[in-house]
VOPAGU-2260 file (C-alpha; in pm, 1 decimal, decimal comma):
REM VOPAGU-2260
SITE   aa  ch    i         X         Y         Z
SITE  MET   A    0    3782,2      97,3  -13050,9
SITE  LYS   A    1    4126,3     227,4  -12951,5
SITE  PHE   A    2    4333,6      77,7  -12670,0
SITE  GLU   A    3    4680,0      98,2  -12528,4
SITE  ALA   A    4    4813,0    -259,1  -12521,0
SITE  TYR   A    5    5089,8    -370,3  -12287,5
SITE  LEU   A    6    5290,4    -676,1  -12394,6
SITE  ASP   A    7    5595,8    -758,8  -12184,3
SITE  ASN   A    8    5574,7    -407,7  -12033,3
SITE  GLN   A    9    5598,8    -252,9  -12380,7
SITE  SER   A   10    5320,1     -11,6  -12474,0
SITE  LEU   A   11    5158,1     -38,6  -12818,8
SITE  PRO   A   12    4864,3     162,0  -12956,7
SITE  VAL   A   13    4598,3     -78,3  -13090,4
SITE  GLU   A   14    4271,7     -17,1  -13273,3
SITE  ILE   A   15    4020,4    -302,2  -13291,9
SITE  ASN   A   16    3718,0    -307,8  -13522,5
SITE  GLN   A   17    3485,7    -604,2  -13561,7
SITE  SER   A   18    3205,5    -694,2  -13797,1
SITE  GLY   A   19    3075,5   -1044,8  -13734,3
SITE  PRO   A   20    3369,2   -1285,8  -13713,6
SITE  ARG   A   21    3592,0   -1044,0  -13912,3
SITE  VAL   A   22    3830,7    -848,3  -13688,8
SITE  GLU   A   23    4053,0    -571,0  -13817,0
SITE  LEU   A   24    4349,3    -462,2  -13605,1
SITE  GLN   A   25    4577,4    -166,8  -13648,2
SITE  ILE   A   26    4895,9    -204,8  -13445,4
SITE  GLU   A   27    5162,7      65,2  -13473,6
SITE  GLY   A   28    5026,7     169,0  -13813,8
SITE  GLU   A   29    5019,5    -186,3  -13956,2
SITE  TYR   A   30    4682,6    -340,8  -14052,6
SITE  TYR   A   31    4585,4    -701,8  -13983,9
SITE  LYS   A   32    4263,3    -887,7  -14068,2
SITE  ALA   A   33    4149,4   -1216,5  -13919,6
SITE  ASP   A   34    3834,7   -1418,7  -13864,2
SITE  ILE   A   35    3770,1   -1519,0  -13502,8
SITE  PHE   A   36    3529,5   -1792,9  -13401,5
SITE  ASP   A   37    3422,5   -1874,6  -13045,9
SITE  VAL   A   38    3483,9   -2246,7  -12988,0
SITE  SER   A   39    3402,6   -2255,3  -12615,3
SITE  PRO   A   40    3434,0   -2008,0  -12326,1
SITE  GLY   A   41    3786,3   -1869,9  -12343,6
SITE  ARG   A   42    3882,8   -2076,3  -12651,8
SITE  TYR   A   43    3890,7   -1933,9  -13004,9
SITE  SER   A   44    3976,1   -2044,0  -13354,6
SITE  ILE   A   45    4151,0   -1767,0  -13548,3
SITE  ILE   A   46    4196,8   -1775,6  -13924,8
SITE  TRP   A   47    4476,2   -1542,0  -14033,3
SITE  GLY   A   48    4687,3   -1551,9  -14346,5
SITE  GLY   A   49    4529,2   -1878,6  -14458,8
SITE  LYS   A   50    4631,1   -2053,6  -14134,3
SITE  VAL   A   51    4415,3   -2165,6  -13840,8
SITE  PHE   A   52    4529,3   -2095,6  -13484,0
SITE  ASP   A   53    4377,3   -2242,8  -13167,1
SITE  VAL   A   54    4396,2   -1973,5  -12896,4
SITE  HIS   A   55    4299,5   -1987,5  -12529,1
SITE  VAL   A   56    4228,4   -1658,3  -12346,8
SITE  ASP   A   57    4199,6   -1621,2  -11969,4
SITE  ALA   A   58    4044,4   -1285,8  -11879,7
SITE  LEU   A   59    4186,9   -1199,2  -11540,0
SITE  ARG   A   60    4061,8    -854,8  -11434,0
SITE  ASN   A   61    4052,9    -492,5  -11542,4
SITE  GLY   A   62    4163,3    -556,7  -11900,3
SITE  GLU   A   63    4434,3    -810,4  -11813,9
SITE  PHE   A   64    4449,8   -1134,8  -12012,5
SITE  HIS   A   65    4668,1   -1442,3  -12049,9
SITE  VAL   A   66    4673,3   -1559,4  -12410,5
SITE  SER   A   67    4797,7   -1911,0  -12490,0
SITE  LEU   A   68    4900,1   -1999,4  -12845,6
SITE  ARG   A   69    5074,7   -2333,1  -12903,2
SITE  ASP   A   70    5352,8   -2352,2  -12641,1
SITE  ARG   A   71    5357,3   -1977,4  -12576,2
SITE  ARG   A   72    5171,0   -1788,9  -12301,7
SITE  ILE   A   73    5149,6   -1409,8  -12331,1
SITE  ALA   A   74    5044,5   -1159,2  -12064,8
SITE  LEU   A   75    4838,0    -886,2  -12229,4
SITE  GLU   A   76    4673,2    -579,5  -12084,9
SITE  LEU   A   77    4432,5    -354,7  -12276,4
SITE  VAL   A   78    4374,2      -7,4  -12135,2
SITE  ASP   A   79    4109,0     226,8  -12272,2
SITE  PRO   A   80    4296,3     560,0  -12304,0
SITE  ARG   A   81    3968,7     750,7  -12257,1
SITE  LYS   A   82    3962,6     644,3  -11894,3
SITE  LEU   A   83    4063,8     922,1  -11657,7
SITE  LYS   A   84    4223,7     678,3  -11415,2
SITE  SER   A   85    4447,5     416,3  -11573,8
SITE  LEU   A   86    4344,7      58,6  -11509,4
SITE  ARG   A   87    4711,6     -35,7  -11532,7
SITE  HIS   A   88    4778,0      57,2  -11171,7
SITE  ARG   A   89    4483,6    -121,9  -11007,6
SITE  HIS   A   90    4613,9    -428,0  -10833,5
SITE  ALA   A   91    4446,0    -640,7  -10573,3
SITE  ASP   A   92    4625,7    -678,7  -10245,6
SITE  SER   A   93    4567,0    -949,0   -9990,6
SITE  SER   A   94    4329,6    -746,7   -9772,8
SITE  GLY   A   95    4034,6    -514,3   -9814,4
SITE  GLU   A   96    3791,8    -509,9  -10103,6
SITE  VAL   A   97    3871,9    -585,7  -10464,5
SITE  SER   A   98    3641,7    -490,1  -10748,5
SITE  ILE   A   99    3590,8    -710,4  -11054,6
SITE  SER   A  100    3518,8    -483,5  -11352,4
SITE  SER   A  101    3432,2    -548,0  -11714,2
SITE  PRO   A  102    3747,7    -518,6  -11929,6
SITE  MET   A  103    3545,7    -380,5  -12223,0
SITE  PRO   A  104    3187,1    -305,5  -12324,7
SITE  GLY   A  105    2978,2    -619,7  -12353,3
SITE  LYS   A  106    2704,1    -831,6  -12204,3
SITE  VAL   A  107    2706,9   -1048,1  -11892,5
SITE  VAL   A  108    2622,9   -1397,2  -12018,9
SITE  ARG   A  109    2684,8   -1601,1  -11702,9
SITE  LEU   A  110    2738,4   -1539,9  -11332,1
SITE  LEU   A  111    2950,8   -1821,7  -11190,3
SITE  VAL   A  112    2918,2   -1719,7  -10823,4
SITE  THR   A  113    2652,0   -1593,8  -10584,6
SITE  GLU   A  114    2659,0   -1322,9  -10321,4
SITE  GLY   A  115    2817,9   -1457,8  -10001,7
SITE  GLN   A  116    3003,0   -1737,5  -10183,4
SITE  SER   A  117    3371,5   -1801,6  -10106,2
SITE  VAL   A  118    3612,8   -1780,8  -10401,6
SITE  GLU   A  119    3972,6   -1887,3  -10459,5
SITE  PRO   A  120    4241,4   -1710,9  -10669,0
SITE  GLY   A  121    4190,2   -1782,3  -11038,7
SITE  GLN   A  122    3835,0   -1911,3  -10992,5
SITE  GLY   A  123    3596,2   -1801,6  -11267,7
SITE  VAL   A  124    3336,3   -1557,0  -11132,7
SITE  VAL   A  125    3157,8   -1406,8  -11435,2
SITE  VAL   A  126    3152,7   -1445,9  -11815,7
SITE  VAL   A  127    3126,4   -1129,3  -12027,0
SITE  GLU   A  128    3070,7   -1145,5  -12402,2
SITE  ALA   A  129    3244,3    -869,3  -12597,5
SITE  MET   A  130    3293,1    -854,4  -12974,0
SITE  LYS   A  131    3144,3   -1205,8  -13012,1
SITE  MET   A  132    3404,7   -1349,0  -12772,3
SITE  GLN   A  133    3325,3   -1478,7  -12425,5
SITE  ASN   A  134    3573,4   -1377,9  -12155,3
SITE  GLU   A  135    3572,3   -1551,1  -11819,4
SITE  LEU   A  136    3679,6   -1308,6  -11548,1
SITE  LYS   A  137    3857,8   -1467,0  -11254,3
SITE  ALA   A  138    3895,3   -1386,3  -10886,9
SITE  PRO   A  139    4234,6   -1219,6  -10828,0
SITE  ARG   A  140    4254,7   -1353,5  -10472,3
SITE  SER   A  141    4061,1   -1560,8  -10222,0
SITE  GLY   A  142    3769,8   -1402,7  -10039,8
SITE  THR   A  143    3392,7   -1379,1  -10024,4
SITE  VAL   A  144    3163,2   -1219,8  -10282,7
SITE  LYS   A  145    3034,2    -913,0  -10097,2
SITE  SER   A  146    2807,8    -777,5  -10368,8
SITE  LEU   A  147    2693,5    -855,6  -10723,0
SITE  ASN   A  148    2627,8    -547,9  -10935,4
SITE  ALA   A  149    2540,3    -736,5  -11252,4
SITE  HIS   A  150    2292,8    -997,7  -11368,3
SITE  GLU   A  151    2283,6   -1228,9  -11667,2
SITE  GLY   A  152    2181,9   -1040,0  -11980,6
SITE  LYS   A  153    2293,5    -699,4  -11848,0
SITE  THR   A  154    2482,6    -475,9  -12092,0
SITE  VAL   A  155    2795,3    -332,2  -11927,5
SITE  ASN   A  156    3049,3     -62,5  -12007,9
SITE  ALA   A  157    3427,6     -95,7  -11995,9
SITE  GLY   A  158    3543,7     -52,8  -11637,8
SITE  GLU   A  159    3194,8    -104,8  -11493,0
SITE  GLU   A  160    3204,8    -279,9  -11155,8
SITE  LEU   A  161    3045,1    -624,8  -11175,1
SITE  MET   A  162    3112,4    -748,9  -10821,3
SITE  VAL   A  163    3311,4    -685,3  -10505,5
SITE  ILE   A  164    3517,3    -948,8  -10320,8
SITE  VAL   A  165    3627,5    -903,0   -9957,7
């Protein structure tokens, strides 16, 4: 699957292919292969070049992630270029409704909130499994869950609205 990745506001074309734990990446024409194992929600063990890396991933919203590796924390955004409207410019403000969408195709494995429940910024609201990795999506701001558009076990598409917070 092809994405446009944004690291430190720099755009990079990325292609990701996965077969089991084996992940193949093509970044700016260079090929990389690694094995990725799910340790716990948001935590992965990556074997690359004969070395093992412990990585923590916080899925924020709309394809935005914080990736922690050793002492380094990286802000990463993956945008599906097939989308007509770029996800890059969707930002939650402090009022009105905000939609929590799936960052990529996958399956809802756990709902962490219920309709009508109050949430705080950064609180986990739903876990989506994509490419054998579980991504916990978090509330971008405080509010109340207005509607749930997903249920556990539901297959979802990239950009599909999972819930609305007001």
